[in-house]
N, C-alpha and C positions, 0 to 999 in steps of 0.2 A: 504494500500500500504506500503510495507516495505521501510524503510528509508535506504539510502546508504550514509554513511559519509566517507569522507577522514579523515585521521588523521591530521587535521590542528592544533589541539591542543586547539583552542579557543572554549569555550562552551557558547552558547547564549540562554537565555530564552527571548522570545518575549511576551510582554503583550499587548493585545488588546481585542476587542470584539470577543472572540473566543468560539465556532465556529462562523465564520463570518456571520453577517447580511449583507444586500446589501448596508449599509450606507458607507459614504466616509472614516471615520476613520477605520472601520473594513476592508474595501478593502485595504487601505494603509498598515495596519498591516499584512494582509494575503499575499499581494504581497511581502512584505519584508521577511516573514517567508518562503514562497515558493522559493524566490530567494536565501536565505541562504542555504536551503536544496539542491537546484540545484548546488550551488557552492561547495557543500561538507562540509559545516560548520555543526558542531555538535549542533543542535538546537531543541528546543521544544517550543510550543506555549501554552499559558494559558490565561484565561479571566482575564483582569486587575483588576477586583473587587473580584476575588475569593481568599480571604486571605488564607484559609486553603490549597487550591491546590497549590498556589504560594509557601507557606512555605514547602510543600511536595517536590517541585522541588528544593528549596534552599538546603534542607537537603541531598537528595540523588544524585541529578544531579550536585550540586555545580557549578553553572554557573560562568563564568568569568565576564560576563556583563549581565545586565537585560535591554533590550531595550523596553521601554514602549511608546505606541502610544496614544496621546491625546492632550489636551490643558493645560494651566497652572493650571486650577482648578483641574486637576487630579493628582497634585503633591503628595498628600498623598498616592495614590495607586501606582503611577509609580516611585516615588523617596523615600519617607519616609519609605514605607513598606520594600523594599529590604535593605535599609540602616540599619534598625532595626536588620536584620539578617546578617549584615556584607558583603553584596553583593553590587557590584558597579552598580548603575543605570546610564543609558544613555537615557534620555527622547527624543522622536522624536515628536515635538510639532507643532501644528497649532496655529493661533491667534484666539481670540474670544473677540473682543473689548478691553477694557482697562485691563491691567494685574494688578489686584488689590491686589495681595498677593503673598507670597512665593519668593520675589526677593532675599532675603538673602540665602535661601536654594538653589535656582537655580544658584546664583552667586558662591556658594561654590563648584559646580560640575566641574570636569575637562572638560566635554564636554556636550553641549546641541545641539541636532540636530533640525533643523526646515525645513519646506517644501519648502520655497522660500525666495528670497531676501527681498520681501515685508514683510513676517512674521518676518524675522530678524530685519528689520527696526522697526517694532512694538514693539518687545521685547526690543531693545536698547532704543527706545523712553521711555519705561516705566521702565527703570532702570536695565536691564540685561546687563552684561558686554559683549561687542561684541567679545572680545578675546576668549571667551569660546564657541561661537556659530558657527556652521558649517551648511551650506545648503546641505541637502540631498533631491533631488527631488523625488516625488512619481513615482512609476512605472506604467505600463499599460500592461494589458494582451492582447498582440497582436495576440494570438492564438484565442481568442474569439471575440475581436473587430476588425472585418475585413469588407471589402466592400462587399455588396450584390447587385444583380441586382434589379432594380425597379420592375421587373416582377416576382421576387421570391414570391411564395405563402405566405411565412411568413411575408414578407414586405407588401404585399397587404392586408393581414389579419389585420395588425396593423392599416393601414390607414382606412380600412373599419370599424374597431371597434371605431375609433375616428371620424367617419363621414366625412372623407376627400376624395374627389373625385380625380381621377387620374390627372385631369387638374388643380387642386389647388396647390398652393405653400404652403408647410408645414414648418413653422418656429417653432423651438423647444427650450425650456429652461428647464433644469433639476436642481433640488436642494432640500435641506431640506425644504426651502420655496422659492417662486419665486421672491419676492421683493428684497431680499439681492443679488440675482443673476442678478438683473437689469430688471425684467419683466415690472415694471411700466414705466421705460424709453423706453423700446421697444414698449410698447403700445402707448405711446405718439408719438413716431416716426411713427408708423404705421398709427395712426389717421391722421397725417399730410400728408402722401403720399397716403392715401387710394384711393383717386379718380384716381390717376395716376398709381397705382401699379397693377400688375396682381392679379387675384382672389387668396386670401390667407386665411390661417387659422393659428392662433397662439396657440400652445399647450404648456402648462406649466405642467410638471410632478413634483409633490411635494410629500414629505414624509408625511404620515398620523400621525399627532401629535397635541396635543391641541393648541400650539401656532400657528401652521400653519393654523388651521381652521379660527381663527380670521383674520390672514393676508390675507387668500384667499378672505374673504368677502370684505375686504378693496380693494383688487386688482380688484375684479369683479365689485365693486361699481365704481371704476375709469373707467373700460372698458365701463360701462353703461353711465357714464358721457361723455366719449369721443365718444359715439355712435358706438362702434365697438364690443359690447358684443356678437353679433351673430357669430363673427369670432374668438372669444377667447374660448379655451377649457381648463379647469382645470381638471386634473386627479390625484386622491389621493390614488390609490390602492397601497397596499404593493406588490412589484414586486421583482424578483430575477435578478441576473447577467446573467441568461440564456436569459431573455427577453430583457435586455438593448441594446445589439448590434442591435437587430431588431427595437427597438424604434428609435435609432439613424439612422439606415438604412432607416427608413420610412420618415425622414425629408429631406427637400431640403437645409435648412440653419439652423445651430445651432447658437443661439444668447444668449450672456451672458455678457453684459457690467457691470460686477459685482461691487457692492458697497464694498463688503468684499469678498476677495478670497484668501484663504490660499495657494492654488496651482493652481486650475483650472482643476481638474481631468476630468470633463465632456468634456471640450474643447479638451483634449488629446484623450479621447475615441471617440469623434465625428470625430476628424481628422483621427484616425486609421480606422474609418469606411468610410473614403473618403468624409466626409462632410465639406464644407466650414463653418468656424465659425467666428463670429464677437465678438470682445471683446475690450473694452477700455484699 
């Protein structure tokens, strides 16, 4: 597709997991890149770890700013690399536990973007100057994430594949892993109300990765201990953004009382699909 730029003057290079995988950070970066193009900003996207390709853009495109999506641990790729070539970095960061390094480098920047007020609090707590931090919320593709009828064949097919009957209430949690999104707390609550609740199934859609496998086993062990293992479904397939709106559309309630939440993108996506969500 040919890009159409207005002559706004500002040139932006966006660093993220490009071309985008279905993960949260890649989606965050891709929505920013698409938004810049729609606004007529002169912009290109490149993978944040691709040193040679990034350098290529620095040399011929000569961007005014390099906006890099990630967390503090990506500082070498998002901040130090463009600085080495005399280009101004503006990182757009999420939190990931304690900020253990790069405070001096981040504090020297004129602007650090974060995804929520909570993330800003975490960075300030760990030594980043609040005067340099601005909150830029993540977008949502409301052309894709829309409400669908429960009788839509694509919605029915999702429920069928998960073994959920039309009369069952489907509760859904989506994340890299389920525990950090609050799945254990949801299971504990479901075990308490199980006898009084309508017939339900709890679906946890997690990303396939080594750390998730161990966490899944712990979560399923808890489900067994609580006596609700037959009602809990863990799905670990690699899926695309094409499928996600229908997964959200198949649920009745989206649940994520998250322990750690940089923004809450799945809650926004579920809401765009017309699903009530529960979050602490």
